[in-house]
ZADO-1210 file (C-alpha; in nm, 4 decimals, padded with zeros to 6 digits):
<atoms>
<atom x="03.7699" y="04.5281" z="11.7578" code="UNK" pos="1"/>
<atom x="03.9285" y="04.8219" z="11.5841" code="UNK" pos="2"/>
<atom x="03.7867" y="05.0409" z="11.4546" code="UNK" pos="3"/>
<atom x="03.4931" y="05.0259" z="11.6886" code="UNK" pos="4"/>
<atom x="03.1330" y="05.0596" z="11.5729" code="UNK" pos="5"/>
<atom x="03.1183" y="05.4100" z="11.7188" code="UNK" pos="6"/>
<atom x="03.4345" y="05.5088" z="11.5254" code="UNK" pos="7"/>
<atom x="03.2864" y="05.3780" z="11.1996" code="UNK" pos="8"/>
<atom x="02.9566" y="05.5564" z="11.2564" code="UNK" pos="9"/>
<atom x="03.1338" y="05.8790" z="11.3494" code="UNK" pos="10"/>
<atom x="03.3498" y="05.8551" z="11.0350" code="UNK" pos="11"/>
<atom x="03.0356" y="05.8148" z="10.8217" code="UNK" pos="12"/>
<atom x="02.8754" y="06.1122" z="10.9984" code="UNK" pos="13"/>
<atom x="03.1784" y="06.3315" z="10.9410" code="UNK" pos="14"/>
<atom x="03.2010" y="06.2329" z="10.5730" code="UNK" pos="15"/>
<atom x="02.8342" y="06.3147" z="10.5269" code="UNK" pos="16"/>
<atom x="02.8662" y="06.6451" z="10.7117" code="UNK" pos="17"/>
<atom x="03.1920" y="06.7582" z="10.5476" code="UNK" pos="18"/>
<atom x="03.1672" y="06.6188" z="10.1948" code="UNK" pos="19"/>
<atom x="02.7978" y="06.5790" z="10.1126" code="UNK" pos="20"/>
<atom x="02.6155" y="06.8450" z="10.3118" code="UNK" pos="21"/>
<atom x="02.8024" y="07.1446" z="10.1626" code="UNK" pos="22"/>
<atom x="02.6989" y="07.0389" z="09.8089" code="UNK" pos="23"/>
<atom x="02.3310" y="06.9799" z="09.8815" code="UNK" pos="24"/>
<atom x="02.1215" y="07.2653" z="09.7367" code="UNK" pos="25"/>
<atom x="01.7676" y="07.1319" z="09.7800" code="UNK" pos="26"/>
<atom x="01.6164" y="07.2411" z="10.1166" code="UNK" pos="27"/>
<atom x="01.4411" y="06.9094" z="10.1753" code="UNK" pos="28"/>
<atom x="01.7568" y="06.7131" z="10.0973" code="UNK" pos="29"/>
<atom x="01.9623" y="06.9434" z="10.3222" code="UNK" pos="30"/>
<atom x="01.7126" y="06.8859" z="10.6044" code="UNK" pos="31"/>
<atom x="01.7393" y="06.5103" z="10.5513" code="UNK" pos="32"/>
<atom x="02.1204" y="06.5297" z="10.5649" code="UNK" pos="33"/>
<atom x="02.1014" y="06.7237" z="10.8940" code="UNK" pos="34"/>
<atom x="01.8591" y="06.4660" z="11.0393" code="UNK" pos="35"/>
<atom x="02.0755" y="06.1750" z="10.9286" code="UNK" pos="36"/>
<atom x="02.3817" y="06.3466" z="11.0773" code="UNK" pos="37"/>
<atom x="02.2074" y="06.3783" z="11.4145" code="UNK" pos="38"/>
<atom x="02.0920" y="06.0165" z="11.4042" code="UNK" pos="39"/>
<atom x="02.4466" y="05.9014" z="11.3236" code="UNK" pos="40"/>
<atom x="02.5774" y="06.1084" z="11.6142" code="UNK" pos="41"/>
<atom x="02.3208" y="05.9390" z="11.8405" code="UNK" pos="42"/>
<atom x="02.4111" y="05.5914" z="11.7095" code="UNK" pos="43"/>
<atom x="02.7829" y="05.6536" z="11.7663" code="UNK" pos="44"/>
<atom x="02.7160" y="05.7213" z="12.1342" code="UNK" pos="45"/>
<atom x="02.4494" y="05.4524" z="12.1633" code="UNK" pos="46"/>
<atom x="02.6655" y="05.1758" z="12.0156" code="UNK" pos="47"/>
<atom x="02.9141" y="05.2216" z="12.2988" code="UNK" pos="48"/>
<atom x="02.6641" y="05.2775" z="12.5812" code="UNK" pos="49"/>
<atom x="02.3432" y="05.0866" z="12.5077" code="UNK" pos="50"/>
<atom x="02.4414" y="04.7478" z="12.6501" code="UNK" pos="51"/>
<atom x="02.5603" y="04.8895" z="12.9789" code="UNK" pos="52"/>
<atom x="02.2575" y="05.1181" z="13.0089" code="UNK" pos="53"/>
<atom x="02.0144" y="04.8326" z="12.9391" code="UNK" pos="54"/>
<atom x="02.1953" y="04.6028" z="13.1829" code="UNK" pos="55"/>
<atom x="02.1824" y="04.8679" z="13.4569" code="UNK" pos="56"/>
<atom x="01.8194" y="04.9513" z="13.3758" code="UNK" pos="57"/>
<atom x="01.7172" y="04.5852" z="13.3947" code="UNK" pos="58"/>
<atom x="01.8910" y="04.5450" z="13.7307" code="UNK" pos="59"/>
<atom x="01.7145" y="04.8547" z="13.8615" code="UNK" pos="60"/>
<atom x="01.3787" y="04.7391" z="13.7234" code="UNK" pos="61"/>
<atom x="01.4182" y="04.3997" z="13.8911" code="UNK" pos="62"/>
<atom x="01.5005" y="04.5706" z="14.2186" code="UNK" pos="63"/>
<atom x="01.1979" y="04.8020" z="14.2181" code="UNK" pos="64"/>
<atom x="00.9653" y="04.5256" z="14.0953" code="UNK" pos="65"/>
<atom x="01.0866" y="04.2865" z="14.3662" code="UNK" pos="66"/>
<atom x="01.0348" y="04.5485" z="14.6375" code="UNK" pos="67"/>
<atom x="00.6852" y="04.6244" z="14.5074" code="UNK" pos="68"/>
<atom x="00.5988" y="04.2535" z="14.4749" code="UNK" pos="69"/>
<atom x="00.6980" y="04.2033" z="14.8391" code="UNK" pos="70"/>
<atom x="00.4811" y="04.4987" z="14.9359" code="UNK" pos="71"/>
<atom x="00.1869" y="04.3695" z="14.7312" code="UNK" pos="72"/>
<atom x="00.2189" y="04.0255" z="14.8920" code="UNK" pos="73"/>
<atom x="00.2087" y="04.1789" z="15.2381" code="UNK" pos="74"/>
<atom x="-00.1018" y="04.3885" z="15.1675" code="UNK" pos="75"/>
<atom x="-00.4437" y="04.2815" z="15.2974" code="UNK" pos="76"/>
<atom x="-00.6139" y="04.4013" z="14.9774" code="UNK" pos="77"/>
<atom x="-00.3639" y="04.4308" z="14.6908" code="UNK" pos="78"/>
<atom x="-00.5056" y="04.6303" z="14.3980" code="UNK" pos="79"/>
<atom x="-00.4202" y="04.3472" z="14.1570" code="UNK" pos="80"/>
<atom x="-00.3838" y="04.0177" z="14.3465" code="UNK" pos="81"/>
<atom x="-00.2157" y="03.8303" z="14.0566" code="UNK" pos="82"/>
<atom x="00.0464" y="04.0966" z="13.9896" code="UNK" pos="83"/>
<atom x="00.2867" y="03.9944" z="14.2673" code="UNK" pos="84"/>
<atom x="00.2898" y="03.6381" z="14.1305" code="UNK" pos="85"/>
<atom x="00.3443" y="03.7625" z="13.7744" code="UNK" pos="86"/>
<atom x="00.6371" y="03.9745" z="13.8907" code="UNK" pos="87"/>
<atom x="00.7905" y="03.6853" z="14.0856" code="UNK" pos="88"/>
<atom x="00.7460" y="03.4507" z="13.7869" code="UNK" pos="89"/>
<atom x="00.9173" y="03.6964" z="13.5514" code="UNK" pos="90"/>
<atom x="01.2038" y="03.7584" z="13.7932" code="UNK" pos="91"/>
<atom x="01.2586" y="03.3855" z="13.8462" code="UNK" pos="92"/>
<atom x="01.2855" y="03.3152" z="13.4717" code="UNK" pos="93"/>
<atom x="01.5645" y="03.5478" z="13.3698" code="UNK" pos="94"/>
<atom x="01.6340" y="03.5696" z="12.9969" code="UNK" pos="95"/>
<atom x="01.9973" y="03.6589" z="13.0593" code="UNK" pos="96"/>
<atom x="02.2177" y="03.3749" z="13.1820" code="UNK" pos="97"/>
<atom x="02.4606" y="03.4849" z="13.4516" code="UNK" pos="98"/>
<atom x="02.7600" y="03.3260" z="13.2805" code="UNK" pos="99"/>
<atom x="02.6950" y="03.4572" z="12.9299" code="UNK" pos="100"/>
<atom x="02.7674" y="03.7980" z="12.7856" code="UNK" pos="101"/>
<atom x="02.4157" y="03.9142" z="12.6985" code="UNK" pos="102"/>
<atom x="02.3366" y="04.0504" z="12.3554" code="UNK" pos="103"/>
<atom x="02.1656" y="04.3867" z="12.3164" code="UNK" pos="104"/>
<atom x="01.8648" y="04.2022" z="12.1700" code="UNK" pos="105"/>
<atom x="01.8379" y="03.9772" z="12.4766" code="UNK" pos="106"/>
<atom x="01.8752" y="04.2706" z="12.7158" code="UNK" pos="107"/>
<atom x="01.6148" y="04.4618" z="12.5168" code="UNK" pos="108"/>
<atom x="01.3724" y="04.1659" z="12.5259" code="UNK" pos="109"/>
<atom x="01.4152" y="04.1367" z="12.9020" code="UNK" pos="110"/>
<atom x="01.3714" y="04.5123" z="12.9386" code="UNK" pos="111"/>
<atom x="01.0437" y="04.5049" z="12.7433" code="UNK" pos="112"/>
<atom x="00.9032" y="04.2298" z="12.9679" code="UNK" pos="113"/>
<atom x="01.0096" y="04.4089" z="13.2858" code="UNK" pos="114"/>
<atom x="00.8708" y="04.7400" z="13.1593" code="UNK" pos="115"/>
<atom x="00.5365" y="04.5784" z="13.0851" code="UNK" pos="116"/>
<atom x="00.5187" y="04.4588" z="13.4446" code="UNK" pos="117"/>
<atom x="00.6158" y="04.8031" z="13.5720" code="UNK" pos="118"/>
<atom x="00.3443" y="04.9609" z="13.3542" code="UNK" pos="119"/>
<atom x="00.0850" y="04.7129" z="13.4840" code="UNK" pos="120"/>
<atom x="00.1964" y="04.7779" z="13.8403" code="UNK" pos="121"/>
<atom x="00.1787" y="05.1536" z="13.8017" code="UNK" pos="122"/>
<atom x="-00.1626" y="05.1356" z="13.6335" code="UNK" pos="123"/>
<atom x="-00.2935" y="04.9149" z="13.9159" code="UNK" pos="124"/>
<atom x="-00.1598" y="05.1552" z="14.1764" code="UNK" pos="125"/>
<atom x="-00.2991" y="05.4633" z="14.0046" code="UNK" pos="126"/>
<atom x="-00.6430" y="05.3122" z="13.9475" code="UNK" pos="127"/>
<atom x="-00.6712" y="05.2018" z="14.3115" code="UNK" pos="128"/>
<atom x="-00.5074" y="05.5038" z="14.4711" code="UNK" pos="129"/>
<atom x="-00.8115" y="05.7229" z="14.5254" code="UNK" pos="130"/>
<atom x="-01.0225" y="05.5003" z="14.7499" code="UNK" pos="131"/>
<atom x="-00.8012" y="05.2090" z="14.8528" code="UNK" pos="132"/>
<atom x="-00.7878" y="05.1298" z="15.2264" code="UNK" pos="133"/>
<atom x="-00.4082" y="05.0887" z="15.2094" code="UNK" pos="134"/>
<atom x="-00.3542" y="05.4178" z="15.0260" code="UNK" pos="135"/>
<atom x="-00.0293" y="05.4975" z="15.2112" code="UNK" pos="136"/>
<atom x="00.1281" y="05.1712" z="15.0968" code="UNK" pos="137"/>
<atom x="00.0261" y="05.2433" z="14.7364" code="UNK" pos="138"/>
<atom x="00.1738" y="05.5942" z="14.7633" code="UNK" pos="139"/>
<atom x="00.4981" y="05.4414" z="14.8876" code="UNK" pos="140"/>
<atom x="00.5167" y="05.2056" z="14.5882" code="UNK" pos="141"/>
<atom x="00.4297" y="05.4920" z="14.3536" code="UNK" pos="142"/>
<atom x="00.7197" y="05.6883" z="14.5036" code="UNK" pos="143"/>
<atom x="00.9564" y="05.3944" z="14.4496" code="UNK" pos="144"/>
<atom x="00.8509" y="05.3724" z="14.0852" code="UNK" pos="145"/>
<atom x="00.8915" y="05.7481" z="14.0425" code="UNK" pos="146"/>
<atom x="01.2424" y="05.7317" z="14.1894" code="UNK" pos="147"/>
<atom x="01.3239" y="05.4483" z="13.9488" code="UNK" pos="148"/>
<atom x="01.1990" y="05.6494" z="13.6491" code="UNK" pos="149"/>
<atom x="01.3984" y="05.9550" z="13.7591" code="UNK" pos="150"/>
<atom x="01.7133" y="05.7404" z="13.7804" code="UNK" pos="151"/>
<atom x="01.6381" y="05.5927" z="13.4373" code="UNK" pos="152"/>
<atom x="01.6270" y="05.9407" z="13.2860" code="UNK" pos="153"/>
<atom x="01.9718" y="06.0116" z="13.4301" code="UNK" pos="154"/>
<atom x="02.1108" y="05.6780" z="13.3015" code="UNK" pos="155"/>
<atom x="01.9860" y="05.7461" z="12.9477" code="UNK" pos="156"/>
<atom x="02.0758" y="06.1145" z="12.9409" code="UNK" pos="157"/>
<atom x="02.4131" y="06.0445" z="12.7779" code="UNK" pos="158"/>
<atom x="02.2286" y="05.9071" z="12.4731" code="UNK" pos="159"/>
<atom x="02.0527" y="06.2366" z="12.4048" code="UNK" pos="160"/>
<atom x="02.2526" y="06.5210" z="12.5603" code="UNK" pos="161"/>
<atom x="02.4594" y="06.6769" z="12.4076" code="UNK" pos="162"/>
<atom x="02.3915" y="06.4592" z="12.1009" code="UNK" pos="163"/>
<atom x="02.0590" y="06.6254" z="12.0120" code="UNK" pos="164"/>
<atom x="02.1378" y="06.9705" z="12.1492" code="UNK" pos="165"/>
<atom x="02.3360" y="07.2603" z="12.0182" code="UNK" pos="166"/>
<atom x="02.3359" y="07.4401" z="11.6862" code="UNK" pos="167"/>
<atom x="02.2095" y="07.2565" z="11.3788" code="UNK" pos="168"/>
<atom x="02.4718" y="07.0976" z="11.1573" code="UNK" pos="169"/>
</atoms>
């Protein structure tokens, strides 16, 4: 579709920056124009990248959750015995059909569910870490989650840098 959403957003940002901002005299209004300009810059990038980033993030989340669920199932004393089953249930009932192009809303819904499981998993690991007999296994899972979160930061970096850096507009 031409023009793309990012082109339309960028055109609105440029019009605001070039035609409105120079005539704004009130400090509060000028600050609001600068904030809106930055948000429009972010949305221009995000509209092109968000679907792919969410899709990749969901794949990575499923991978780390599956590995951790397998580890939990193999443990003699898992810190949260029901968590492996919850993870397996969520992974077996995918919200995104393989043959459909997923909407951002559907990817976001799936991401929220997967993130909730990851949060529960991490909280279970951290609460059991100090005195658990299988401490090394928990440390291993914690390391896998940390590696996932580090990779997520790199995937999402394009949404924020250089968009929110540099001199004010």
